[in-house]
Legacy VTK file of the C-alpha trace (Angstrom):
# vtk DataFile Version 3.0
C-alpha trace
ASCII
DATASET POLYDATA
POINTS 341 float
100.872 81.861 97.452
104.251 83.287 98.648
106.619 81.408 100.846
105.881 83.853 103.707
102.239 83.302 103.536
102.796 79.498 103.311
104.924 79.592 106.401
102.482 81.722 108.166
99.646 79.408 107.374
101.650 76.348 108.400
102.605 77.833 111.735
99.234 79.432 112.603
97.472 76.289 113.832
100.493 75.064 115.779
101.505 78.291 117.740
100.733 81.928 118.248
102.723 84.495 116.287
105.263 87.090 117.661
105.520 85.093 120.844
108.646 86.936 121.924
106.776 90.241 121.725
104.113 89.382 124.319
102.412 92.435 125.791
99.194 90.856 127.197
98.266 87.421 128.325
95.227 86.922 130.588
91.914 85.274 131.113
90.472 88.251 132.998
88.186 90.441 130.853
88.704 93.724 132.704
92.512 93.250 132.665
92.441 92.428 128.959
90.395 95.531 128.137
92.597 97.860 130.192
95.947 96.517 128.911
95.065 96.073 125.275
93.298 99.484 125.459
96.604 101.017 126.436
98.309 99.676 123.194
95.447 100.388 120.746
92.790 102.589 122.225
90.308 102.518 125.110
87.382 100.098 124.251
84.493 98.223 125.725
85.211 94.477 125.933
82.356 92.106 126.684
82.134 88.238 126.401
78.976 87.272 124.664
78.683 84.006 126.773
77.586 83.910 130.426
80.330 84.292 133.025
83.050 84.716 130.244
83.178 81.010 129.734
86.412 80.009 127.859
87.620 83.691 127.677
91.297 84.359 127.104
93.211 87.261 125.557
96.688 87.416 124.003
98.294 90.522 122.370
101.814 90.481 120.937
103.241 93.639 119.325
106.299 94.424 117.277
106.620 98.228 116.873
108.327 100.054 114.176
108.607 103.797 113.129
105.012 104.861 112.197
103.468 101.293 112.189
103.356 98.018 114.193
102.606 94.441 113.383
100.471 92.559 115.990
99.070 89.200 116.832
95.742 89.443 118.695
93.715 86.420 119.828
90.624 86.057 121.934
89.299 82.702 123.225
85.535 82.513 123.331
83.225 85.083 121.822
83.654 88.709 122.633
82.159 91.953 121.593
84.679 94.864 121.124
83.460 98.447 120.910
86.259 100.945 120.259
84.072 103.660 118.814
86.320 105.781 116.540
89.942 104.589 116.566
91.099 108.281 116.283
94.941 107.882 115.971
95.422 105.050 113.608
94.338 102.739 110.816
93.943 98.950 111.390
94.360 96.144 108.845
93.038 92.962 110.384
93.760 89.616 108.556
92.064 86.652 110.342
94.292 83.721 111.069
91.829 81.469 112.880
88.132 81.816 113.849
85.890 84.542 112.458
84.869 88.128 113.274
81.719 90.120 112.418
82.623 93.754 111.891
80.356 96.791 111.775
82.115 99.961 110.395
79.764 102.870 110.032
76.655 101.714 108.183
78.378 98.602 106.684
78.912 95.134 108.013
81.275 92.318 106.992
82.230 88.865 108.070
85.956 88.392 108.287
87.408 84.834 107.915
90.829 83.305 107.026
91.824 83.320 103.395
88.659 85.109 102.277
87.849 88.474 103.878
89.927 90.870 106.016
89.048 94.309 107.277
90.416 97.827 107.051
89.309 100.147 109.925
89.477 103.977 109.567
90.073 106.149 112.490
87.085 108.425 111.834
84.477 105.575 111.371
82.572 104.200 114.288
83.457 100.533 114.656
82.149 97.524 116.574
83.161 93.941 116.320
82.301 90.384 117.571
85.225 87.942 117.576
84.580 84.336 117.877
87.577 82.184 118.925
89.444 84.506 116.659
93.169 85.295 116.116
94.205 88.013 113.778
97.431 89.576 112.289
96.918 93.264 112.625
98.806 96.120 111.057
98.619 99.386 112.781
99.502 102.518 110.732
99.807 105.992 112.145
96.909 108.174 110.965
99.089 111.139 110.150
101.388 108.947 107.935
98.508 107.870 105.817
96.701 111.173 105.618
99.898 113.052 104.594
100.752 110.462 101.964
97.157 110.631 100.548
97.595 114.390 100.370
100.853 114.103 98.462
99.286 111.636 95.986
95.932 113.425 95.432
97.008 117.073 95.278
94.590 117.910 98.145
95.218 119.180 101.673
95.755 116.604 104.367
92.369 115.492 105.797
90.440 112.353 106.848
90.892 109.312 104.664
88.169 106.694 104.991
88.483 103.180 103.379
85.984 100.663 102.415
86.117 98.236 105.347
86.095 94.949 103.495
89.331 93.510 101.933
88.794 90.688 99.546
91.835 88.339 99.959
91.034 86.736 96.647
91.883 89.864 94.632
95.522 90.564 93.510
95.554 93.685 95.803
94.283 91.640 98.702
96.792 88.910 98.196
99.649 91.371 97.946
98.593 92.988 101.198
98.353 89.627 102.992
101.718 88.621 101.659
103.405 91.803 102.940
101.966 91.443 106.361
103.070 87.841 106.509
106.610 88.830 105.440
106.637 91.739 108.003
105.544 89.392 110.744
108.343 86.932 109.815
111.051 89.605 109.715
109.913 90.874 113.132
110.130 87.300 114.483
113.584 86.731 113.100
114.863 90.117 114.398
113.471 89.498 117.828
112.626 92.339 120.335
116.198 93.409 120.419
116.583 93.665 116.719
116.200 96.729 114.581
115.380 97.355 110.912
117.919 99.640 109.155
116.633 103.145 108.317
116.565 102.267 104.584
114.535 99.083 105.265
112.183 100.936 107.507
111.523 103.527 104.825
110.969 100.885 102.226
108.421 99.111 104.419
106.575 102.447 105.086
106.411 103.103 101.346
105.202 99.499 100.548
102.498 99.497 103.194
101.264 102.967 102.209
101.201 101.953 98.558
99.163 98.796 99.426
96.579 100.857 101.207
96.172 104.065 99.137
96.663 102.494 95.729
95.427 99.070 96.387
92.275 99.599 98.524
89.235 101.770 97.901
88.826 104.992 99.875
87.373 108.469 99.634
90.411 109.867 97.784
90.908 107.021 95.277
89.382 109.066 92.410
91.327 112.160 93.324
94.610 110.190 93.331
93.705 108.585 89.969
92.928 112.060 88.531
96.014 113.682 89.889
98.262 110.906 88.578
96.612 110.879 85.254
95.161 107.434 85.569
91.462 108.517 85.479
91.422 108.192 81.685
93.868 107.339 78.959
96.438 110.111 79.114
97.475 111.796 75.902
101.010 111.230 75.042
101.778 114.903 75.027
100.576 115.415 78.670
102.297 112.369 79.780
105.565 113.819 78.385
104.779 117.118 79.936
104.130 115.619 83.419
107.285 113.523 83.206
109.332 116.491 82.095
107.907 118.551 85.011
108.744 115.759 87.461
112.276 115.291 86.105
112.930 119.069 86.431
110.930 119.922 89.490
113.910 121.640 91.026
114.201 124.088 88.228
112.072 127.301 87.664
108.930 126.670 85.663
109.554 127.340 81.918
106.307 126.972 79.931
108.077 127.398 76.596
110.385 124.547 77.430
107.531 122.481 78.640
105.547 122.991 75.546
108.532 122.105 73.481
109.047 118.787 75.539
105.385 117.926 75.001
105.031 118.923 71.419
101.885 120.981 71.880
101.202 124.609 72.655
101.148 126.266 75.968
97.390 126.932 75.909
96.701 123.319 75.040
98.926 122.231 77.861
97.079 124.464 80.383
93.754 123.215 79.353
94.968 119.575 79.220
96.358 119.809 82.750
93.056 121.134 84.139
91.072 118.480 82.399
93.256 115.313 82.986
94.906 116.198 86.342
92.499 118.605 87.956
95.045 121.228 88.620
97.038 123.975 86.916
100.619 123.340 85.781
102.097 125.568 88.526
99.983 123.832 91.156
101.103 120.345 89.990
104.750 121.575 90.168
104.153 122.939 93.797
102.636 119.619 94.801
105.597 117.727 93.319
108.024 119.870 95.254
105.984 119.629 98.484
105.724 115.818 98.126
109.490 115.678 97.542
110.085 117.789 100.574
107.822 115.678 102.747
109.492 112.452 101.601
112.994 113.833 102.023
112.241 115.066 105.630
110.799 111.679 106.381
114.072 109.982 105.632
116.444 112.813 106.667
119.785 112.396 108.471
119.997 113.825 112.000
122.039 116.917 110.788
119.643 117.655 107.871
118.656 121.247 107.211
115.059 122.133 106.067
116.415 125.203 104.244
119.032 123.257 102.247
116.526 120.561 101.224
113.978 123.181 100.271
116.467 125.064 98.091
117.592 121.784 96.496
114.019 121.059 95.525
113.568 124.372 93.785
111.860 126.383 96.511
113.062 130.064 96.552
110.729 131.652 98.991
110.835 129.844 102.382
107.990 131.609 103.931
105.552 130.748 101.068
106.975 127.153 101.119
106.338 126.761 104.868
102.816 128.058 104.498
102.014 125.778 101.560
103.541 122.906 103.421
101.552 123.558 106.615
98.319 123.920 104.504
98.948 120.630 102.752
100.330 118.417 105.536
98.871 120.085 108.719
102.376 120.842 110.194
105.428 122.806 109.567
108.509 121.165 107.800
110.534 121.486 110.961
107.821 119.653 112.800
108.030 116.774 110.250
111.881 116.723 110.756
111.497 116.694 114.555
109.065 113.804 114.463
111.509 111.915 112.269
114.301 112.508 114.719
112.237 111.573 117.822
LINES 1 342
341 0 1 2 3 4 5 6 7 8 9 10 11 12 13 14 15 16 17 18 19 20 21 22 23 24 25 26 27 28 29 30 31 32 33 34 35 36 37 38 39 40 41 42 43 44 45 46 47 48 49 50 51 52 53 54 55 56 57 58 59 60 61 62 63 64 65 66 67 68 69 70 71 72 73 74 75 76 77 78 79 80 81 82 83 84 85 86 87 88 89 90 91 92 93 94 95 96 97 98 99 100 101 102 103 104 105 106 107 108 109 110 111 112 113 114 115 116 117 118 119 120 121 122 123 124 125 126 127 128 129 130 131 132 133 134 135 136 137 138 139 140 141 142 143 144 145 146 147 148 149 150 151 152 153 154 155 156 157 158 159 160 161 162 163 164 165 166 167 168 169 170 171 172 173 174 175 176 177 178 179 180 181 182 183 184 185 186 187 188 189 190 191 192 193 194 195 196 197 198 199 200 201 202 203 204 205 206 207 208 209 210 211 212 213 214 215 216 217 218 219 220 221 222 223 224 225 226 227 228 229 230 231 232 233 234 235 236 237 238 239 240 241 242 243 244 245 246 247 248 249 250 251 252 253 254 255 256 257 258 259 260 261 262 263 264 265 266 267 268 269 270 271 272 273 274 275 276 277 278 279 280 281 282 283 284 285 286 287 288 289 290 291 292 293 294 295 296 297 298 299 300 301 302 303 304 305 306 307 308 309 310 311 312 313 314 315 316 317 318 319 320 321 322 323 324 325 326 327 328 329 330 331 332 333 334 335 336 337 338 339 340
């Protein structure tokens, strides 16, 4: 167990988390539903006991660029019905109490140290929390879907996760550790502190990796296929893929690629289709588009889409813009504007 998780566990029973980031503190059910609904999404909130006996609500929120870390606690037993979350994904790690969660047709019981939950924006959700406090990571939907598109070679679209996270698995423990560390960083920075742009980008990368490569979802198999993990990758194809990645900014040269891999062009073409599910040229395009998306997401204020695109090997800006929009659902300039906002 990491030092961050140990510190989180030690402090959980003694005090709430992110106390300096208080957004909602109330024992009124309607006020809790309205105020927390403004931070997350509108939802029905109903105590399961008569006259809301013992009800209280607390929501503390530290917001970052594209994600936030939250502490949410309800005293008593409450039913929470948000429907579809629409705009974001939620990772909920119980700190105290328990929660029964229905996501689509599935149901799970979340409890500290054993089971957490991962809610997808397009899946109907309903929960019952019983004297429960949870550390909650909110991740922007567009951020997750665009990264899934870059990893899978598919166009951006809905990503739906298995709702249950087993905290006894390596991936579950890594995710729990990261959220504990993020919460500690937020507390140490305080409301007036800021992460550096580099640290912010590193955290986005780590959180997206935890979700898209660590948790099961509808594009997991496509990501494994596109990355060559679906089956043992022949050495020649691995060499060809690595050569393609290392020279993605250069024009495609099949002869040079065949020489780097040690097999013929036709064998390469068939191998890419079988092992990666795409043609060589399509993989190169996706590598360039993923690189452009990543560069725009970390661009300086005076960055030029045109200069970045040319640097990554694009020669026809109109075709690049069309392929980018098809893949990520927005223009490159829109991604840059969102980064600057």
